[in-house]
N, C-alpha and C positions, 0 to 999 in steps of 0.2 A: 510508374510511378503512381499511386492514388495523391489526390491534393488536398486531403483531408486533414490537415496536420494543426490539428486543433487542439492538441493534449498539452497539458502542463503538467512538469514535478513542481508541486506547490513550492513557491520560493520560502526559504527558510527563515526565518526572521534573525536577526545579529541577537546574540545573547544579551539576553536581558539584564545582563549582571553587568555590561559594559557599556549599558546608557542607550539601552530602546525605550522610545518615548512613551509615555503612558496613555493610555486609550481614555478618553475626556467623554463620558456618556453624559446628555442631556437628560433629563427628566422631564417631561411634560406634563403639568398638571390641568386636565379639564376638570371646570366645574360646571355641574348640573343643578338648575333648580327646581323643585320638583314640591309645590303645593306652599311654596313660600317660604322663608326664613329657616330651611334645614342649615343650607352654605354658613348663615352667618350665626345661626347656634353653633355650630359645629366649632366655628375659628372663634366663636368668645368663649369656650370652654375655658375651664382653669386647671392645670394641673393632670389633662387628662379627663375631666371631667364631663359628662354630655350635659349640654344645658338644654331644656324642655323637656326633662323626665324621660321617661321608658324604661325597662328594665335594667336589672343589674346586667354588665357584661360579662360574659363568658370565656374565661381567660384557660387554654389549653396547657397542660403538666408541661415544665422544662422538658426538652427534649434531649434524650441520651445519647451523649454525643458520639458513642462506640456503636448504637445500633444502627444496622446495615437496613437500608431503605427495604420497603415491601414488595416493590415491583422485581419483575424477573429480571430487567433491566438492571437496576439496583446491586442486584446480588450477583447478576454476571461480571459486573464492573469491580465490587469489591475482592472475587476470587482473582482477575487477572491485574489489582491496582498494584499488589509487592511486587510483580515482575517488570512494569512497567517504568522508565528509567527516563531522564532527560539526557541526550549528548550535545555537548558541546565542543565546536570544531575551529579551531583557531588556524587560520590560514594566513599565508602573508598577503591577503587582499584584505584581510579582517574576521571573516567570521561567520559560523551560521548555529541557529538551535535547530534540532531535530528530537526525534522520540527514539526508544530503542527497546526491546523486548530481552529479558534475562531467558536464555533458553537451557543455562545448565547453572548446578551449583558450585561449580568450579569457575564462575566470573564468566561465561562465554555469554554476548549479545550480539544477537542481528539487529542491522538497522538498514536503510538504504544506503546504497551507494553514493548518492548525491548528496546525502548529507553530512560524508566524511571526506569527499574528495577535496584533497589538494591539502589535508590537516596536517599541520606540522606539531598540533598537540590538542589530545582528546582528553576530556573532562566527563564524565559520568557524574549525575545526581539521582542514588537513590532512593527510591520511594520514602517519603519521613525523615532523610536525612538532611543535615544541615550544611555540610562540607560536601565539595564535590571529589569524587576520588580519578586518580590518574590511569589512564586505561591506554591501550595500543590497538592497531589494525592488523590485525593478522593476514587477512588476506580481503581481496573485493573484485566485484564481478561488474564492470559499467554494464556490460551489455545485457544481464540482468537486473541491475540496479539493486544489487544486495550484497552486503558488507560482513564481515565477522570482527567483532570487537572484543578483546579481553581486557576485564579489570587487571591493573599491574600487583595488587596486592587485594583479593579477594579476602573479604572477612566471612563469617560464619553466618548461618541463616540466609543466605539468598534463597529466593524461593522463583522455581524454573516455569517456565508458564506449560503450559499445557498444550500439544499441537494435536488439532483435532483429525482425524479420519478424514481425508478427501472424499473417501464413498458415501457420507456422511452429509455432504454439501447440497443443499438442494434449491431451487430456484423458488423466491418466495419464505423462505428462511428467514426468521429475525435474523438481524446484522447489527453490530454496535461497535462503532470507530473509538478507540482510545486513544489519547496523544495531549501534549503539550502544544495545544492548537495557541501560535502567537505567542508561546511562551509566556503565558499569561502567569501571576503570580499562584501559588498553591498547588493543589494536585494537577492530576490530567484530566482534562474536559473529556466528557463523553458524548456521543451525538446516534441514534438510534434510526436504524430505517431497515432493508431487507436484504437480501441478495436480490439482484435485479438481474442478471444473467450471468453464466459460466463459460468459461473457455473465448474470451475476448482475448484479440489482439489490437495494439495501438503501436502505432510509431511514435518515437522518442528520440532526441540527439544522438542516442549511441545505439539506435538501432531498434530491434522490434522487442517487445515484451508480448508473453501470450500466457496461456494458462492464467488470464488475472480474471479475477470476479468484480464484476460490476455492483454497485452500489447506491444507494439514495440518499445512506447515510453522510451528513457534512463530512468533508476533509477539508482542512484549512492549512495552511503556512503552521509548519512547526509539528503537523500531524505526522508526517513522514516520517517512514519508520515505525512505525506504531502498528497495536495490533486490531483487526477487525475480528471480532469475536462471537461465538455462537450465545446462546444464555446458560449455557454452562461453563462460562467462560473461557473457551479453548481457542485457541486462536487458528482461525480459518483462512487469513492471510494478512499480508504486510502493507499496510496502507502507502501507495506511492504514486498515485496521479490524478489529474482531475479534467474533467474537460471543460473549453472557455465556449463561448460563445465569439462568432466571427462576425464576419461583414453579412454571410449570406448562411450562416448555422445558428442556431439556437441550442444553447446546454444548460440546464437546470436538473443540478441533484445528480450530476453524475460523476461518479468516482470510481478509481479502481485501485485492487488490493491484488499483488502477487499471489496465488493461490497457494493453500499450507502444502500442496503437494510438490510444486514447484521449489517454496523454501525448502522444504526439506531435502531434495535432490541438490540445490545449491549448497546447502549447508555443508554437506558432506565433502564436494567437491572444494570448497573452501579450505575445509579441515585441514584435505589434502596438499592441497596446496601452502598452506601454511607448514605444512611438513615436510615440504622440498620439491612434492611431487608439481611439473608443470602443468599446465592447463593447456588443453588441447582440444579444438572444437572439429567439429566434422566437416566436411566440404563436400558438396554435390558436383560441381560446377555447371551451373545455368544461371542466366538473366531471366527476370518475369514482369509480367503485368497483370494486373488484374482485369477478370473478364467484365465485357460492357455490353454483356447481353441478359443482364440480369441473373444468372444463373450465380454458382459460390465455385470457389477451386481457385487457381493460379494458374494462368497460361503462360506457358515455356517462351519465351521470347529469342533466346539464344543458347544453343548448346556448345561448350568448349570442347575442342577437340581433343579427345585421347582423355577426357576425364570420367569418374565415374558414372555421370549421367550417359554418356556417348557410349558406353561400354555396355549400361544398360538397355541403351537402344531409345532415349528419350530423343525426342524430335522437334524441332520448334513448329509451333501451336496446339502441340500437346497440351490438355488441361489437366493438369495435377489435382485428382479430389481428394485423397486419402495418403497419409504416410500411416503404415500398419494400422492401428484402430482409432488414429487420432484424424480426425475431419477437416479439411483445407478450404478455410471460410475467406481466405484470400493471402495475397502474395506475403504480407507481415506473419500470418500464421505459419507458413512453408518456411521463411528464413530461421524464425524464431526457431523452429520444432528442427531444423536441420542441424541447425548452430549447438545444439542441447545432446548430440550424439556424437559419438567420440569416434575416434580414425578407426577405420576397420570393423566397425559394426555393419551388418547387412540391413539393410531395411526394405519392406515390403513397399512399392509404390502403385498404386489404383490411378489410371487414366483413364480419359476419353480422348478417343481418337476416330475422326469421321464417325462421329456419332455414336461409336461401340467403346465399351467400359474392356480395357485391358489390364493385366499385372504385370509390371516389372520387379526385377529385383535390382539392386546396386550395391557395393561395398564402399562404403565412404573412406576418404582419406582426410589427413588432417589439413587443417585451413591452411592456405600460405600465409607465413607470415605468425602464426598462432603457434 
């Protein structure tokens, strides 16, 4: 097991409607004197008149409050805004506030599992609304940190977000994180950055997350469950985690969103589960360790007797490099990839054994206890 467990799910702020303390912003004014008398003249003015001469002030025309900003980021934010909601989860221990994304006109909302975990009551505040609407959790997947929430009485005019084509996302693309950071008053916050990396895998308390988008767009408490979008306003991911600094690590502007391809897959599973179909995860039957020679892949530390791995011919010390077309960057990636297959599926396993590459096949069984 690697020792780099330095990823956090952003802690969600308690609901502001139940006593979140206000942020106190201190404004510092620095006065510089250039040529003498300028600062004094400004302070001595009456009713905004500049003392000491000069031409007339030029004032911009009043802004149109309905006008969308002139930048690509502003236009993208305007596209997604009607589909972004505040989620207020009340638990026995208090509650938390996060963000959600409307994904259907019938009132389905996707968010993070950790936003609604343990919720006894879920309330949703739609964009521009003044009153929260009641909702229920249809299904939730802790291992993928996603949940499906349904408005109890969806009204007309709900705007579903557009989910991007995963194949159209590239490293270096602009990315905008949208959500109710710190549950501040007013509309959602937006932060801009780029897609820093694709197909990241990280370890969290509930297990491993894979197929993550890494971004330098700031993700804060309250952003959890909100969209990471492209400049067309399409959802490319669901904001879920941030990297933090530790005693021997430094982390700046490293956030993670569950990639839209993974989001689509899990949404369909959650819909099936809500319809009564049990969740079943694939099982291979191995324990793992990371490589310590600088290479990629995951090392087989143990093979369970009679397991799919045993029947496929995996041995202790084999280095698993690839599952199907998915490259294995480490043990977290392999754990998450196997979990996401269904029992009965056949997988192709590319390994390195004694310096030679080999191809094996295994038929997965149901994960014990799933």
